[in-house]
C-alpha positions in Angstrom: 38.4 -68.9 -18.0 35.1 -67.6 -16.9 35.7 -68.5 -13.4 39.1 -66.9 -13.1 37.5 -63.6 -14.6 34.8 -63.8 -11.9 37.3 -64.1 -9.1 39.4 -61.2 -10.2 36.4 -59.1 -10.3 35.3 -60.0 -6.8 38.7 -59.4 -5.4 38.9 -56.0 -7.2 35.4 -54.9 -5.8 36.4 -55.8 -2.3 39.7 -54.0 -2.5 37.9 -50.8 -3.8 35.0 -51.1 -1.4 37.5 -51.5 1.6 39.4 -48.1 0.6 39.0 -45.0 2.5 36.1 -42.9 1.7 36.5 -39.7 -0.3 36.1 -36.5 1.8 33.4 -34.2 0.8 33.6 -30.5 1.3 30.9 -29.4 3.7 28.3 -26.8 2.7 28.5 -23.4 4.3 25.9 -20.7 3.5 26.5 -16.9 3.7 23.9 -14.4 4.6 24.4 -10.5 4.2 22.1 -8.1 6.1 20.9 -5.8 4.8 20.2 -7.6 1.4 20.6 -4.3 -0.5 23.4 -2.1 0.9 23.4 1.7 1.0 26.4 4.0 1.4 27.5 3.9 5.1 25.2 0.9 6.2 26.4 -1.4 8.9 26.7 -4.7 7.1 26.6 -8.1 8.9 27.9 -11.1 7.2 27.0 -14.4 9.0 27.9 -17.9 8.2 25.7 -21.0 8.7 26.1 -24.8 7.9 24.2 -27.9 8.7 27.0 -30.2 7.6 29.8 -29.0 9.8 30.1 -27.5 13.2 31.2 -24.0 12.6 31.5 -23.4 16.4 34.6 -25.6 16.3 36.1 -24.3 13.1 38.8 -21.7 12.8 37.5 -18.9 10.7 39.6 -16.1 9.1 38.0 -12.8 7.9 40.0 -10.9 5.3 38.7 -7.5 4.2 40.4 -6.0 1.1 43.5 -8.0 1.7 43.8 -7.4 5.5 43.0 -9.9 8.1 40.5 -8.2 10.5 39.2 -11.2 12.5 40.3 -14.7 13.2 39.5 -17.3 15.7 37.5 -20.5 16.5 33.6 -20.1 15.9 33.9 -16.5 14.6 30.8 -16.9 12.4 29.8 -13.3 12.2 31.5 -10.0 11.2 30.2 -6.6 10.7 31.6 -3.6 8.8 30.6 -0.2 7.5 29.9 0.0 3.8 32.0 2.4 1.7 30.6 5.3 -0.4 28.4 4.9 -3.4 29.8 2.3 -5.8 33.0 1.8 -3.8 33.2 -2.1 -3.6 34.5 -4.0 -0.6 35.9 -7.5 -1.0 35.5 -10.0 2.1 37.3 -13.2 1.9 36.3 -16.0 4.4 38.4 -19.1 5.1 36.6 -21.8 7.1 39.1 -24.4 8.5 36.5 -27.2 9.4 37.3 -30.0 12.0 37.7 -32.7 9.1 40.6 -30.8 7.8 38.9 -29.5 4.6 39.0 -25.8 4.1 36.1 -23.8 2.8 36.5 -20.5 1.0 33.9 -17.9 0.7 34.0 -14.5 -1.0 31.5 -11.6 -0.5 31.4 -8.4 -2.5 29.8 -5.4 -0.9 28.8 -2.7 -3.4 26.7 0.1 -1.9 24.0 1.7 -4.1 21.2 4.1 -3.4 17.8 5.1 -4.7 15.3 7.8 -3.7 11.6 6.8 -3.5 9.3 9.7 -4.0 5.6 10.0 -3.7 2.8 12.5 -4.4 -0.9 12.5 -3.8 -1.9 13.5 -7.4 -5.5 14.1 -6.8 -5.2 15.8 -3.4 -6.6 19.3 -3.4 -4.6 22.4 -2.4 -5.4 26.0 -3.1 -3.2 28.0 -5.7 0.3 29.0 -4.4 0.1 26.5 -1.5 3.6 25.9 -0.6 3.3 22.7 1.3 3.1 19.1 0.3 -0.4 17.9 -0.5 -1.2 15.0 1.9 -3.0 11.9 0.9 -6.5 11.5 2.1 -8.2 8.1 2.4 -9.1 6.8 -1.1 -6.5 9.2 -2.6 -4.6 8.5 -5.9 -0.8 8.1 -5.2 2.0 8.0 -7.7 5.5 6.6 -6.5 8.5 7.3 -8.5 12.0 6.1 -8.2 15.3 8.1 -8.7 18.0 5.4 -8.9 21.7 6.0 -8.2 23.5 2.7 -9.3 27.1 3.3 -9.8 29.3 0.7 -11.6 33.0 -0.1 -11.1 33.8 2.3 -13.9 32.3 5.2 -12.0 29.3 5.6 -14.4 25.7 5.6 -13.3 23.1 3.2 -14.9 20.5 4.5 -17.1 17.3 4.6 -15.1 15.4 3.3 -18.1 17.5 0.4 -18.4 17.1 -1.0 -15.0 14.6 -3.6 -13.6 12.1 -2.6 -10.9 10.3 -4.7 -8.6 7.4 -3.3 -6.7 5.7 -4.5 -3.4 2.7 -3.1 -1.7 2.0 -4.3 1.8 4.4 -7.0 1.6 2.7 -8.3 -1.5 4.7 -8.5 -4.9 3.0 -6.7 -7.8 4.5 -8.2 -11.0 1.9 -6.5 -13.3 3.6 -3.0 -12.5 7.2 -4.4 -12.2 9.8 -4.9 -14.8 12.1 -3.5 -17.1 12.2 0.4 -17.2 9.1 0.5 -14.8 10.3 3.3 -12.5 6.9 4.4 -11.2 3.9 2.9 -9.7 0.2 4.5 -9.5 -2.4 3.2 -7.2 -5.4 4.2 -5.3 -5.6 3.8 -1.7 -8.4 1.4 -0.3 -10.6 3.5 2.0 -10.3 1.0 4.8 -6.4 0.8 4.5 -5.0 3.6 6.9 -1.5 2.9 5.9 0.4 1.7 2.7 3.9 0.1 2.8 5.5 0.4 -0.5 8.9 -1.2 -1.4 10.9 -1.2 -4.5 14.0 -3.1 -5.5 16.1 -1.8 -8.4 18.8 -3.8 -10.1 20.7 -4.0 -13.4 19.7 -6.5 -16.0 22.7 -8.7 -15.0 22.0 -8.4 -11.4 25.3 -7.2 -10.3 24.1 -3.9 -8.9 21.0 -3.8 -6.7 19.4 -1.2 -4.3 16.1 -1.0 -2.5 14.0 1.4 -0.5 10.6 1.6 1.2 8.1 4.2 2.3 5.3 3.9 4.7 2.3 6.2 3.8 -0.2 7.5 6.4 -3.4 8.7 5.1 -5.5 11.5 6.6 -9.0 13.0 6.6 -9.7 16.1 4.4 -9.5 19.3 6.5 -11.5 22.5 5.9 -10.3 26.0 6.5 -12.1 29.3 6.3 -10.5 32.4 4.9 -11.8 35.8 4.6 -12.1 37.2 1.0 -11.8 41.0 0.5 -13.1 42.7 -2.7 -10.0 44.8 -3.1 -7.1 42.6 -2.0 -8.4 39.1 -2.5 -8.2 36.1 -0.1 -6.3 36.6 3.1 -4.5 33.2 3.3 -2.3 34.3 6.0 -5.0 33.8 8.8 -7.8 31.1 8.9 -11.0 32.0 10.4 -12.0 28.8 12.0 -11.9 30.0 15.6 -14.6 32.6 14.5 -15.2 35.8 12.8 -16.6 39.1 13.9 -18.1 41.3 11.2 -16.6 44.8 11.3 -18.1 45.7 7.9 -21.7 45.3 6.5 -20.7 42.3 4.6 -17.8 40.0 3.8 -17.1 36.7 1.9 -15.8 33.5 3.2 -13.7 31.0 1.1 -14.1 27.3 2.2 -10.9 25.4 1.3 -11.1 21.6 1.4 -7.4 20.7 1.9 -6.5 17.2 0.6 -9.9 16.2 -0.6 -9.4 13.9 -3.6 -10.6 15.6 -6.8 -10.2 14.5 -10.5 -8.3 17.6 -11.4 -6.2 20.1 -9.3 -8.9 22.6 -9.5 -11.5 20.1 -8.4 -13.4 22.6 -6.1 -14.7 24.2 -9.2 -14.9 21.5 -11.7 -17.9 19.7 -10.2 -15.8 16.7 -8.9 -16.6 17.8 -5.3 -20.2 18.5 -3.8 -20.0 21.6 -1.8 -22.9 22.8 0.4 -23.4 25.9 2.7 -25.8 26.2 5.6 -26.5 29.1 7.9 -28.1 28.2 11.2 -29.0 24.8 9.6 -30.6 26.3 6.6 -29.3 25.6 3.2 -28.2 28.5 1.2 -27.0 29.0 -2.4 -24.0 30.8 -3.6 -22.8 32.1 -7.0 -19.5 30.3 -6.5 -19.7 26.9 -4.7 -16.7 27.5 -2.5 -17.4 31.2 -1.6 -20.3 32.5 0.7 -21.2 36.1 1.2 -22.4 36.9 4.7 -24.1 40.2 5.7 -24.6 42.0 9.0 -28.3 42.3 9.9 -29.3 46.0 10.1 -29.8 47.0 13.7 -29.1 43.6 15.2 -26.3 42.0 17.2 -25.7 38.3 17.7 -24.1 35.5 15.8 -24.8 32.9 13.2 -23.4 29.4 12.7 -22.2 28.7 9.2 -21.6 25.1 8.0 -19.5 24.1 5.0 -19.8 20.4 3.9 -17.4 18.8 1.3 -18.3 15.4 -0.3 -16.5 13.5 -3.0 -19.2 11.5 -4.8 -16.9 8.8 -6.3 -15.0 8.3 -3.0 -16.0 7.7 0.6 -14.7 11.1 1.5 -16.8 13.7 3.3 -16.0 16.5 5.7 -18.0 19.3 7.4 -16.8 22.2 9.3 -18.7 25.0 11.2 -17.7 28.6 11.8 -19.3 31.2 14.2 -19.8 34.6 12.7 -20.5 37.4 15.3 -22.1 40.8 14.4 
């Protein structure tokens, strides 16, 4: 009895072992470039595999139900993304050489975000219409305005999104996370540029968008303006090329554009150290950013005026000179 059971087992094993091996579906990877698609982007979809030869496979690309590409070795396809939140469905059929078809589906859902920045401690005079540029060591705030639109046509709440921040290709998990739509940092003085990138996604990951900005940093710049008692500062014309005194006296305003200050009125709040010199001699002034110059009686010639601005808590300093003729 025992012997018969043994023989049957051996024969059964032999028959099973000699049968045809089960075919295994090959693995095919799909890459989409760019990873986060914006409206109108040129999107490239590429297939790759280490388990089957795609160069010999017949590949069919169907976009929104229409065959747009078909042929042997057609591993790549490019198309333009639609408008914001308008989804494109790409179905790929790979007929491999071993007769086993592989099906892949890609959904392209273009989204958009704006990445804004400001140098929050960069000084500009009142009513300055331009943007304050960041100087070396400046404090920068970057903010995200997300436009993630779902299939129902509604936009996601910015406070309900997940933000992942990178600076100079390095992830910053401490400032990333749910609802963290802004990032504040101080530039390292030796870092001439800062590359910032943010990826925004819904909690379930179905909608994503990314954007980046490359910030360049500048040296502060000093401009001189004439200040008249009756009409105030003549901001329409700087006097850096020189000033000729036509009256007995006038006042000069030195403006340290883009110097980093602790407040927006940092020129007067003691954050910056301001120094005036006339012909290399230090002079004092009632107001640190204003110097009154007088024409010597019965003399003609010129004087060299120097104005130096230094930020004690940063490695920022700038000096500018002006020739005053009389």
